[in-house]
C-alpha positions as CSV (number, residue, x, y, z in Angstrom):
1,M,-7.6,27.4,-23.0
2,S,-4.4,25.6,-22.7
3,M,-3.2,23.2,-20.0
4,T,-0.4,20.9,-20.9
5,G,1.6,18.6,-18.6
6,K,0.7,17.0,-15.3
7,Y,-1.6,18.8,-12.8
8,L,-3.1,18.2,-9.4
9,I,-6.7,19.2,-9.8
10,T,-9.1,19.6,-6.8
11,A,-12.8,19.5,-7.6
12,D,-15.6,21.3,-5.9
13,A,-17.2,18.0,-5.0
14,W,-16.2,14.4,-4.3
15,F,-16.2,12.1,-7.3
16,Y,-15.8,8.4,-8.1
17,A,-12.7,7.3,-9.9
18,P,-12.3,4.2,-12.1
19,D,-11.2,2.1,-9.0
20,G,-14.6,2.7,-7.5
21,N,-13.4,4.9,-4.6
22,Q,-14.3,8.5,-3.9
23,Y,-11.8,11.3,-4.3
24,R,-11.6,15.0,-4.1
25,S,-8.5,15.5,-6.3
26,V,-6.8,13.9,-9.3
27,W,-3.3,14.0,-10.5
28,G,-2.1,13.2,-14.0
29,E,-1.6,14.4,-17.6
30,V,-4.3,16.9,-18.6
31,E,-6.1,17.4,-21.9
32,I,-8.7,20.0,-22.2
33,V,-11.7,18.7,-24.2
34,S,-15.1,20.0,-25.4
35,D,-18.5,18.8,-24.3
36,G,-18.4,16.5,-27.5
37,I,-16.4,14.0,-25.5
38,L,-19.6,13.1,-23.6
39,G,-21.5,12.4,-26.8
40,I,-24.0,15.1,-26.1
41,K,-24.2,18.9,-26.5
42,T,-24.6,20.7,-23.2
43,N,-26.8,23.7,-22.8
44,V,-25.9,27.3,-22.0
45,R,-26.1,26.7,-18.2
46,S,-23.7,23.8,-18.3
47,S,-19.9,23.7,-18.6
48,N,-18.9,23.4,-22.3
49,W,-15.3,22.3,-21.6
50,F,-13.8,19.5,-19.5
51,A,-10.4,18.3,-18.2
52,K,-9.5,14.8,-19.1
53,V,-6.9,13.8,-16.5
54,G,-4.9,10.6,-17.0
55,T,-4.2,8.1,-19.8
56,D,-6.7,6.8,-22.3
57,D,-7.0,3.6,-20.3
58,K,-7.2,5.2,-16.8
59,H,-8.7,8.8,-16.6
60,V,-11.2,11.0,-15.0
61,I,-13.2,13.7,-16.8
62,I,-14.0,16.8,-14.7
63,A,-16.3,19.6,-15.9
64,G,-14.5,22.9,-16.1
65,C,-17.1,24.5,-13.7
66,Q,-16.2,21.8,-11.0
67,I,-12.4,22.6,-11.0
68,H,-11.7,24.5,-7.8
69,Y,-7.8,24.4,-7.9
70,A,-5.3,23.4,-10.5
71,C,-1.6,23.1,-9.7
72,K,0.9,22.2,-12.4
73,S,3.1,19.5,-10.9
74,E,5.2,17.0,-12.8
75,T,6.0,15.2,-9.5
76,K,3.4,12.7,-8.3
77,P,2.0,13.8,-5.0
78,P,2.2,11.5,-2.0
79,T,-1.0,9.4,-1.4
80,Q,-0.5,9.2,2.4
81,S,1.1,11.0,5.3
82,T,2.1,10.1,8.8
83,D,0.7,12.0,11.7
84,I,2.4,11.7,15.1
85,T,0.8,13.0,18.3
86,M,1.4,12.6,22.0
87,I,-1.6,11.9,24.1
88,D,-1.0,11.5,27.9
89,G,2.6,10.8,27.3
90,I,1.9,8.1,24.8
91,R,3.1,8.5,21.2
92,K,0.4,7.8,18.7
93,V,1.3,7.3,15.0
94,E,-1.5,7.4,12.4
95,V,-1.2,6.9,8.6
96,R,-3.7,9.1,6.8
97,L,-4.6,8.5,3.2
98,H,-5.0,11.5,1.0
99,A,-8.1,11.8,-1.2
100,I,-6.0,12.1,-4.4
101,Y,-6.6,9.7,-7.4
102,I,-3.4,9.0,-9.3
103,A,-4.4,8.7,-13.0
104,E,-1.4,7.2,-14.7
């Protein structure tokens, strides 16, 4: 399996990142690694490969079986968006944070 470059990866479940917050996606440089990176040998029913996303100092390791989507993207995705709605003639502006961990 070969994944090189930067990817936006969406996991099947929420995970904690090094900053202590929960995320559903991670963006950064990807390296595919074996289960040996965990220091244990996984069994047949477990994933035997993992995606290390980010730098050596700041990364997330996601089991291959937990990767739902992977989009190659050299451009860092936005971490927030602005939603504008009109309610009873009043303009309402909300800043919504995305659940993407930027691992760089």
